[in-house]
C-alpha positions as CSV (number, residue, x, y, z in Angstrom):
1,M,12.1,-48.0,198.2
2,S,15.1,-49.7,196.7
3,K,18.2,-49.9,198.8
4,M,20.2,-48.7,195.8
5,Q,18.0,-45.6,195.2
6,K,19.8,-42.3,195.7
7,I,18.6,-39.7,198.2
8,A,18.5,-35.9,197.7
9,V,17.4,-33.3,200.2
10,C,16.2,-29.8,199.3
11,I,16.6,-27.4,202.3
12,G,14.5,-24.4,201.8
13,Y,11.7,-25.9,199.7
14,G,9.4,-23.4,198.0
15,P,7.4,-22.8,194.9
16,G,10.3,-21.7,192.7
17,I,13.8,-23.2,192.7
18,G,13.0,-25.6,195.5
19,A,10.0,-27.1,193.8
20,A,11.8,-27.3,190.4
21,T,14.8,-29.0,192.0
22,A,12.7,-31.5,193.8
23,R,10.8,-32.4,190.6
24,K,14.0,-32.8,188.7
25,F,15.7,-35.1,191.2
26,S,12.5,-37.1,191.6
27,K,12.3,-37.5,187.8
28,E,15.8,-38.8,187.8
29,G,14.9,-41.5,190.2
30,F,15.8,-40.0,193.6
31,Q,13.9,-40.1,196.8
32,V,13.7,-36.5,197.7
33,A,13.4,-35.0,201.2
34,L,11.8,-31.6,201.4
35,I,12.6,-29.2,204.3
36,S,10.9,-25.9,205.1
37,R,9.0,-24.4,208.0
38,N,5.5,-24.8,206.5
39,A,4.3,-28.3,207.2
40,D,1.1,-27.9,205.3
41,K,2.8,-26.8,202.1
42,L,5.3,-29.7,202.4
43,K,2.5,-32.2,202.8
44,A,0.8,-30.8,199.7
45,A,4.1,-30.9,197.8
46,T,4.5,-34.6,198.6
47,K,1.2,-35.3,196.9
48,E,2.4,-33.6,193.7
49,I,6.0,-34.7,193.5
50,P,6.6,-38.5,193.3
51,N,9.0,-40.0,195.8
52,S,9.1,-36.9,197.9
53,H,8.9,-36.7,201.7
54,A,8.1,-33.9,204.1
55,F,10.5,-33.0,207.0
56,P,9.3,-29.7,208.5
57,A,12.1,-27.6,210.1
58,D,13.3,-24.1,210.7
59,V,16.7,-23.5,209.1
60,T,17.4,-20.6,211.6
61,D,17.1,-23.1,214.5
62,P,20.1,-25.4,214.6
63,T,18.3,-28.0,216.8
64,S,15.3,-28.1,214.5
65,L,17.4,-28.4,211.3
66,T,19.8,-31.0,212.7
67,S,16.9,-33.1,213.9
68,A,15.2,-33.0,210.5
69,L,18.3,-34.0,208.7
70,Q,18.9,-36.8,211.1
71,S,15.3,-38.0,210.5
72,V,15.9,-37.9,206.7
73,Q,18.9,-40.1,207.1
74,S,17.2,-42.5,209.5
75,A,14.0,-42.8,207.3
76,L,15.5,-42.7,203.8
77,G,19.2,-43.5,204.1
78,P,22.5,-41.6,203.5
79,I,22.1,-38.4,201.5
80,D,23.8,-38.3,198.1
81,C,23.0,-34.7,197.2
82,M,22.1,-31.8,199.5
83,V,20.7,-28.7,197.9
84,Y,20.8,-25.7,200.3
85,N,18.2,-23.3,198.9
86,A,17.3,-21.4,202.0
87,G,17.6,-17.7,201.9
88,S,16.0,-14.5,203.2
89,G,15.5,-11.4,201.1
90,L,15.5,-8.2,203.2
91,W,15.7,-5.0,201.3
92,K,16.9,-2.3,203.7
93,S,19.7,0.3,203.7
94,Y,22.1,0.4,206.6
95,D,20.2,3.2,208.4
96,E,17.0,1.3,208.2
97,L,18.5,-2.1,209.3
98,E,18.2,-3.4,212.8
99,I,20.8,-5.8,214.2
100,D,18.3,-8.6,214.8
101,E,17.3,-8.4,211.1
102,L,20.9,-8.8,210.0
103,D,21.2,-11.7,212.5
104,Y,18.2,-13.4,211.0
105,S,19.6,-13.1,207.5
106,M,22.9,-14.5,208.6
107,K,21.1,-17.4,210.3
108,C,19.1,-18.2,207.2
109,N,21.9,-17.9,204.6
110,C,25.1,-18.8,206.4
111,Y,24.5,-20.3,209.9
112,G,21.9,-22.7,208.4
113,L,24.4,-23.9,205.8
114,L,26.9,-24.7,208.5
115,T,24.3,-26.6,210.5
116,A,23.3,-28.6,207.4
117,A,26.9,-29.3,206.5
118,K,27.7,-30.6,210.0
119,A,24.6,-32.8,209.9
120,V,25.2,-34.3,206.5
121,C,28.8,-34.0,205.3
122,P,30.5,-36.3,207.9
123,S,28.5,-39.3,206.5
124,M,29.5,-38.2,203.0
125,Q,33.1,-38.1,204.1
126,A,32.9,-41.6,205.6
127,R,31.5,-42.9,202.3
128,G,33.9,-40.9,200.2
129,S,31.2,-39.4,198.0
130,G,28.5,-36.8,197.9
131,S,27.4,-33.5,196.4
132,V,26.4,-30.2,198.0
133,I,24.8,-27.5,195.9
134,I,24.2,-24.0,197.3
135,T,21.8,-21.4,195.9
136,G,23.7,-18.1,195.9
137,A,23.0,-14.6,194.6
138,T,24.9,-11.8,192.9
139,A,24.7,-9.9,196.2
140,A,27.4,-12.3,197.4
141,L,29.8,-10.4,195.1
142,R,28.6,-6.8,195.5
143,G,26.4,-4.9,197.9
144,K,23.9,-2.2,196.9
145,P,22.2,0.4,199.1
146,K,19.2,-1.7,199.9
147,T,21.0,-5.0,200.3
148,A,22.9,-4.3,203.5
149,A,21.7,-7.5,205.2
150,F,21.2,-9.7,202.2
151,A,24.6,-9.0,200.6
152,A,26.4,-9.4,203.9
153,A,24.7,-12.7,204.5
154,K,25.2,-14.0,201.0
155,A,28.9,-13.0,201.0
156,A,29.3,-14.9,204.2
157,Q,27.5,-17.9,202.7
158,R,29.8,-17.8,199.7
159,S,32.9,-17.8,201.9
160,M,31.5,-20.7,203.9
161,A,30.9,-22.6,200.6
162,Q,34.5,-21.9,199.6
163,S,35.8,-23.3,202.9
164,L,33.5,-26.4,202.6
165,A,34.7,-27.0,199.0
166,R,38.4,-26.7,199.8
167,Q,38.0,-29.1,202.7
168,L,35.6,-31.6,201.1
169,F,36.8,-31.9,197.5
170,P,39.7,-34.2,198.5
171,N,37.1,-36.5,200.1
172,N,35.3,-36.8,196.7
173,I,32.5,-34.5,197.8
174,H,31.5,-31.9,195.2
175,V,30.6,-28.5,196.7
176,S,29.2,-26.0,194.2
177,Y,27.9,-22.4,194.6
178,V,25.4,-21.2,192.0
179,I,25.0,-17.4,191.7
180,I,21.5,-16.6,190.6
181,D,21.8,-13.3,188.7
182,G,18.2,-12.2,188.1
183,A,14.7,-12.7,189.1
184,V,13.3,-16.3,189.0
185,G,10.1,-16.9,187.1
186,L,8.5,-18.1,183.9
187,S,8.5,-15.0,181.8
188,E,11.1,-14.5,179.1
189,T,13.0,-11.9,181.2
190,R,13.3,-14.1,184.2
191,I,15.3,-17.3,185.0
192,D,13.2,-20.4,184.5
193,P,13.3,-22.4,187.8
194,D,13.3,-25.6,185.8
195,A,16.4,-24.5,183.9
196,I,18.1,-23.8,187.2
197,A,17.1,-27.3,188.4
198,D,18.6,-28.8,185.2
199,T,21.8,-26.9,185.9
200,Y,21.8,-28.3,189.5
201,F,21.5,-31.8,188.2
202,T,24.2,-31.2,185.7
203,L,26.5,-30.1,188.5
204,Y,25.6,-33.3,190.4
205,Q,26.5,-35.4,187.4
206,Q,29.9,-33.7,186.7
207,P,32.8,-36.1,186.5
208,K,35.3,-35.5,189.3
209,S,38.1,-34.7,186.9
210,C,36.1,-31.5,185.9
211,W,34.2,-30.1,188.9
212,T,32.7,-26.7,188.9
213,F,32.8,-24.8,192.2
214,E,31.2,-21.5,191.2
215,L,28.7,-20.9,188.4
216,D,26.6,-17.9,187.6
217,V,23.3,-18.0,185.7
218,R,21.2,-15.2,184.2
219,P,18.6,-14.6,181.6
220,Y,19.9,-13.3,178.2
221,V,18.3,-9.9,178.8
222,E,20.0,-9.3,182.2
223,T,22.4,-6.4,182.4
224,W,25.7,-7.3,183.9
């Protein structure tokens, strides 16, 4: 690996946005660290995506996630772009929802983001450069009857992202929050994950005189 090669990490790797993002950054010449709980799926992914590396971890466990991100930086080098793609969909109304379920959703969407930021962003601040891209959802803006946990956790995540952006922008660290408004998939009525990955890379490349913090994406047929 070239010492000049850039490093990206995808936290919450999966077959949709995570895989597309990893492929995109790999195609653009990055070494890409993949983080998720399933070690077997990560191992398989590294065989399919060039220059990708598996770092199994549980985003809801601060010790596990911190250790994985430290390992990424020790093995590959300083992280140039962190994509926080972890999330948990839990579709229950308030009267069906248990406190521990809400707590899990908060851990996955918000607490994990804080853990990741604390593990990665100080190095970015020391270097005076970096990018953090967070996969959000429309639920961050409005709750519906069956999104009591998901909407609350995504709203908290969005607020955390705003706090990170306002603190880190002056350090030349671009923090962006992408609201995914629609189902992700390959049919015409869904958002193509590769198109989302292209959008993420565009955010990474934005000149610092014209940074986007919040961006929403949806298919043309989505009602909004």
